[in-house]
C-alpha positions as CSV (number, residue, x, y, z in Angstrom):
1,M,-23.5,39.5,33.6
2,S,-25.8,37.7,35.9
3,Q,-24.3,34.9,38.0
4,H,-25.9,31.6,38.2
5,K,-24.4,29.4,40.9
6,V,-25.3,26.3,43.0
7,E,-23.4,27.1,46.1
8,V,-22.6,24.8,49.0
9,V,-24.0,26.4,52.1
10,P,-24.3,25.6,55.8
11,V,-27.5,23.8,56.8
12,R,-29.2,24.7,60.1
13,L,-32.6,23.1,60.4
14,Q,-35.5,25.1,61.8
15,K,-38.8,23.5,62.7
16,H,-41.6,23.8,60.1
17,P,-44.6,25.3,61.9
18,N,-47.1,23.1,60.1
19,A,-45.4,19.8,59.2
20,D,-43.5,17.5,61.5
21,A,-41.7,15.8,58.5
22,L,-40.4,19.1,57.1
23,S,-37.8,21.6,58.2
24,V,-36.9,25.1,57.0
25,V,-33.4,26.3,56.1
26,E,-32.5,29.9,55.5
27,V,-30.0,30.5,52.6
28,F,-28.9,34.0,51.6
29,G,-32.2,35.4,52.7
30,F,-34.2,32.7,50.9
31,T,-36.1,30.0,52.7
32,A,-36.0,26.4,51.5
33,C,-38.3,23.6,52.9
34,V,-36.6,20.2,53.2
35,R,-37.5,16.7,54.4
36,T,-36.1,16.6,57.9
37,A,-35.0,13.0,57.5
38,D,-32.8,13.8,54.5
39,F,-30.8,16.2,56.5
40,Q,-30.3,14.5,59.8
41,G,-26.6,14.8,60.6
42,V,-26.0,16.8,57.4
43,S,-24.1,20.1,57.9
44,L,-23.8,21.2,54.3
45,G,-26.2,21.4,51.4
46,A,-26.2,22.6,47.7
47,Y,-28.7,25.4,47.2
48,I,-30.4,25.5,43.8
49,P,-32.2,28.8,43.3
50,P,-35.5,29.3,41.5
51,D,-35.4,29.3,37.7
52,S,-32.8,26.6,37.6
53,L,-33.1,23.5,35.3
54,V,-32.0,20.2,36.9
55,P,-31.5,16.8,35.2
56,A,-34.4,14.6,36.2
57,D,-32.3,11.4,35.7
58,R,-30.0,12.2,38.6
59,P,-31.1,10.5,41.9
60,E,-31.2,13.9,43.7
61,F,-33.9,15.2,41.3
62,A,-35.7,11.9,40.3
63,F,-38.8,13.0,42.3
64,L,-39.2,15.9,39.8
65,A,-39.3,13.5,36.7
66,P,-43.1,13.7,36.3
67,K,-42.8,17.5,35.8
68,A,-39.7,17.3,33.6
69,K,-39.6,18.5,30.0
70,G,-36.9,17.1,27.7
71,G,-35.4,15.4,30.7
72,R,-35.0,18.6,32.7
73,A,-37.2,20.0,35.5
74,R,-37.5,23.7,36.3
75,I,-37.1,24.7,40.0
76,K,-39.8,27.1,41.1
77,V,-41.1,28.7,44.3
78,A,-43.7,26.6,46.1
79,R,-45.7,27.0,49.2
80,L,-45.3,23.8,51.3
81,R,-47.8,23.6,54.2
82,G,-48.1,27.4,54.4
83,V,-44.3,28.2,54.2
84,V,-42.8,29.6,51.0
85,S,-39.9,27.5,49.7
86,Q,-37.7,29.5,47.4
87,G,-35.6,26.9,45.6
88,L,-34.3,23.4,46.3
89,L,-31.7,22.2,48.8
90,V,-29.9,18.8,48.5
91,P,-27.3,17.3,50.8
92,A,-23.7,18.0,49.9
93,K,-21.5,15.2,48.6
94,P,-18.4,14.2,50.6
95,G,-15.5,16.5,49.8
96,W,-17.6,19.5,48.8
97,A,-16.6,22.7,50.6
98,E,-18.7,25.6,51.8
99,G,-18.8,28.3,49.1
100,Q,-18.0,25.9,46.3
101,D,-20.1,26.2,43.1
102,V,-21.3,22.8,42.1
103,A,-23.7,23.7,39.3
104,D,-21.6,21.8,36.8
105,L,-21.2,18.8,39.0
106,L,-25.0,18.5,39.4
107,G,-25.7,19.4,35.8
108,V,-27.7,22.5,36.8
109,T,-28.3,25.3,34.3
110,H,-30.2,28.5,34.3
111,Y,-33.7,28.6,32.9
112,D,-34.0,31.2,30.1
113,P,-37.6,31.8,29.0
114,P,-38.1,31.3,25.3
115,E,-38.1,34.4,23.2
116,P,-41.5,35.7,22.2
117,F,-43.3,35.1,18.9
118,S,-41.6,36.2,15.7
119,T,-38.4,36.8,17.5
120,G,-37.2,34.9,14.6
121,G,-36.4,37.9,12.4
122,E,-32.9,37.7,11.2
123,D,-30.0,38.6,13.4
124,E,-27.3,41.1,12.3
125,P,-23.9,42.0,13.6
126,P,-23.9,44.2,16.7
127,P,-23.2,47.9,16.2
128,E,-19.9,49.4,17.2
129,G,-19.6,50.5,20.8
130,N,-20.4,49.1,24.3
131,R,-24.0,47.9,24.4
132,P,-23.8,44.9,26.7
133,V,-26.3,42.2,27.5
134,Y,-28.4,43.4,30.4
135,D,-28.7,41.2,33.5
136,V,-29.5,42.0,37.1
137,E,-28.6,39.9,40.2
138,N,-31.1,38.8,42.8
139,W,-31.6,41.0,45.8
140,R,-32.1,38.1,48.2
141,R,-28.6,36.8,47.4
142,F,-26.8,40.2,47.3
143,R,-28.8,42.6,49.5
144,H,-25.8,43.1,51.7
145,L,-24.4,45.4,49.0
146,F,-26.9,48.1,49.8
147,R,-26.2,50.6,52.6
148,A,-28.8,51.4,55.2
149,G,-30.4,54.8,54.4
150,E,-28.8,55.0,51.0
151,P,-31.0,56.9,48.5
152,V,-32.5,54.4,46.1
153,L,-35.0,54.2,43.3
154,V,-37.4,51.2,43.2
155,T,-39.2,50.5,39.9
156,E,-41.7,47.9,38.8
157,K,-40.1,44.9,37.0
158,I,-42.1,44.4,33.8
159,H,-42.7,40.8,32.5
160,G,-41.7,41.0,28.9
161,A,-38.7,40.8,26.6
162,N,-35.4,42.8,27.0
163,A,-34.8,45.3,24.3
164,R,-31.9,47.7,23.3
165,Y,-32.4,50.7,21.0
166,A,-29.7,52.9,19.5
167,F,-29.2,55.2,16.5
168,V,-25.8,54.2,15.0
169,D,-24.2,55.2,11.7
170,G,-27.3,57.0,10.5
171,R,-29.9,54.3,11.2
172,M,-31.8,52.8,14.0
173,R,-30.6,49.6,15.6
174,C,-32.8,47.2,17.5
175,G,-31.6,44.5,19.8
176,S,-33.2,41.7,21.9
177,H,-31.6,40.5,25.1
178,K,-28.7,38.8,23.4
179,N,-28.9,39.6,19.7
180,W,-29.3,42.5,17.3
181,K,-32.1,42.2,14.8
182,K,-32.4,43.3,11.2
183,E,-35.4,45.5,10.5
184,D,-38.4,43.3,9.8
185,P,-40.6,44.5,6.9
186,T,-43.4,42.2,7.9
187,G,-43.9,44.2,11.1
188,L,-44.2,41.1,13.2
189,N,-40.8,41.1,15.0
190,V,-41.7,42.2,18.5
191,W,-38.8,44.5,19.1
192,W,-39.2,46.4,15.8
193,K,-43.0,46.4,16.2
194,A,-42.7,47.9,19.7
195,L,-40.4,50.6,18.3
196,K,-42.9,51.6,15.6
197,V,-45.6,52.2,18.2
198,A,-43.3,54.2,20.5
199,P,-42.0,57.0,18.3
200,A,-40.6,58.8,21.4
201,V,-37.9,56.0,21.7
202,E,-36.7,56.5,18.1
203,A,-36.8,60.3,18.5
204,F,-34.7,60.1,21.6
205,C,-32.2,57.8,20.0
206,R,-31.8,60.1,17.0
207,A,-31.3,63.1,19.3
208,H,-28.8,61.2,21.5
209,P,-26.8,58.9,19.2
210,E,-24.3,58.4,22.1
211,I,-26.9,56.7,24.3
212,T,-28.4,53.2,24.2
213,V,-32.0,52.9,25.5
214,Y,-32.6,49.7,27.5
215,A,-36.3,48.8,27.7
216,E,-38.8,46.0,28.1
217,V,-41.2,45.1,25.3
218,Y,-44.4,43.8,26.8
219,G,-47.9,42.8,25.9
220,A,-48.2,40.0,23.4
221,V,-44.9,38.7,24.6
222,Q,-45.5,36.9,27.9
223,D,-48.5,35.8,30.0
224,L,-48.8,39.1,31.8
225,K,-50.4,41.4,29.3
226,Y,-50.7,44.8,31.1
227,G,-54.1,45.6,29.5
228,T,-52.9,45.3,25.9
229,K,-55.0,43.8,23.2
230,P,-54.2,40.5,21.4
231,G,-51.2,41.0,19.2
232,E,-50.4,44.4,20.7
233,V,-47.0,45.3,22.1
234,R,-45.6,48.3,23.9
235,V,-42.3,49.3,25.3
236,A,-41.1,50.8,28.7
237,A,-37.6,52.1,29.2
238,Y,-35.7,51.4,32.4
239,D,-32.1,52.4,31.8
240,L,-29.8,54.6,29.6
241,L,-26.2,53.8,28.8
242,R,-23.9,56.6,27.6
243,G,-20.7,55.1,26.2
244,N,-19.4,53.0,29.0
245,A,-21.3,54.7,31.8
246,W,-24.9,54.1,33.0
247,V,-26.7,57.4,33.4
248,P,-27.8,57.9,37.0
249,A,-31.5,57.4,37.6
250,A,-32.6,61.0,38.2
251,E,-30.5,62.3,35.3
252,A,-31.8,59.6,33.0
253,R,-35.5,60.4,33.8
254,A,-34.8,64.1,33.2
255,L,-32.8,63.5,30.0
256,G,-35.4,61.1,28.7
257,E,-38.5,63.0,29.9
258,G,-40.5,62.0,26.9
259,L,-39.7,58.3,27.0
260,P,-42.2,55.8,28.3
261,W,-40.6,54.7,31.6
262,V,-41.3,51.8,33.9
263,P,-43.3,52.9,36.9
264,T,-41.5,54.2,40.0
265,L,-42.7,52.4,43.2
266,F,-40.5,54.3,45.7
267,E,-37.7,56.8,45.9
268,G,-36.0,57.5,49.2
269,P,-33.7,55.9,51.9
270,Y,-33.0,52.2,51.6
271,D,-34.6,50.0,54.3
272,E,-33.7,46.3,54.0
273,S,-36.6,45.3,56.3
274,S,-39.3,46.7,54.0
275,V,-37.9,47.0,50.4
276,D,-39.0,43.5,49.3
277,A,-42.6,44.4,49.9
278,F,-42.4,46.4,46.7
279,A,-42.1,43.1,44.7
280,E,-45.6,42.1,45.7
281,G,-49.1,43.5,44.9
282,P,-50.9,44.5,41.7
283,S,-49.1,46.0,38.8
284,T,-49.0,49.7,38.7
285,M,-48.8,49.8,34.9
286,P,-51.7,51.7,33.3
287,L,-54.6,49.3,32.4
288,A,-53.0,46.3,34.0
289,N,-55.4,44.1,36.0
290,H,-53.0,41.5,37.4
291,L,-50.1,41.1,39.9
292,R,-46.7,42.6,39.3
293,E,-43.7,40.4,38.5
294,G,-41.5,42.2,41.0
295,C,-39.2,45.2,41.4
296,V,-35.7,46.5,40.7
297,V,-33.7,48.5,43.3
298,K,-30.8,50.7,42.3
299,P,-28.9,53.5,44.1
300,L,-29.7,57.0,42.9
301,E,-25.9,57.5,42.7
302,E,-24.4,54.9,40.4
303,R,-21.7,52.7,41.9
304,T,-20.1,49.4,41.5
305,D,-18.9,46.6,43.8
306,P,-16.2,44.0,43.1
307,E,-18.6,41.2,43.9
308,I,-21.1,41.8,41.1
309,G,-20.1,45.0,39.2
310,R,-22.8,47.5,38.9
311,V,-25.0,47.7,42.0
312,Q,-28.7,47.2,41.2
313,L,-30.7,44.2,42.2
314,K,-34.1,42.6,41.3
315,I,-36.7,41.1,43.6
316,V,-39.1,38.7,41.9
317,G,-42.3,38.5,43.9
318,N,-43.2,35.3,45.6
319,A,-46.8,35.6,44.4
320,Y,-45.4,35.8,40.8
321,L,-43.0,32.9,41.3
322,E,-45.7,30.7,42.8
323,R,-47.8,31.0,39.7
324,A,-45.0,31.0,37.1
């Protein structure tokens, strides 16, 4: 399960190259631009990552009130006088300690994009077995978990809707990110609609009832369309779960040779200094004529870490976040 924290962090001001009134603070590999005057003599701050929702009626966030919807404003990446600011930093309150999670104290929650059209279909109870909600932590926060030179696979992160597919008790089951959906006879529910146009997914599930296919439904789902026509949806697989174990990347691609997979951007030794470059640039999906959302980095050999569980991390591109 993905973590969403607002952590208290040390504040070390660095001069902004293009603005005397601004400073830059590095936090977990992110950069945050702050008003220098607000942090004079301040040694600790609360870091609010992108894709957080903050209450605009609190004094710390009142300046965001004009952009708030329903009383809450979404924190995004912005470019301030030529420097990318990835999130928001506010001075810590007296008594707050470094490492403390103050999300609840500040009323900060995670932004979950609305589900796409006709997600409505009816929900149904989940099938038996382990088929967890799929979440991936942020590389900029947890990149220290990768080892230099470790063999990794970097794939394009597709902007769409999470899906889960499995053949259980003699019938296909279809899930969204958090729910399992009854089959929709209207053909409008995006997860079932995507399955109907990707027969290879159902064929694989029927042949491997012990495996759940995790995939992204894309097209008429979000604002990046990947060359699809109006109303058209497609599906791209990115992971296979066999029982309680994730199938290693190379084995998964071989086992699911006929599945429509997300594009591979890189396979080779891990290099922290350059891996984030794969989050930027045009999408490599066939027919796409726009930027990519980002990338996902995973070890070729599956492993876990006590800090986050399964080791695999996402990098959402700054170009994408600036326009989101």
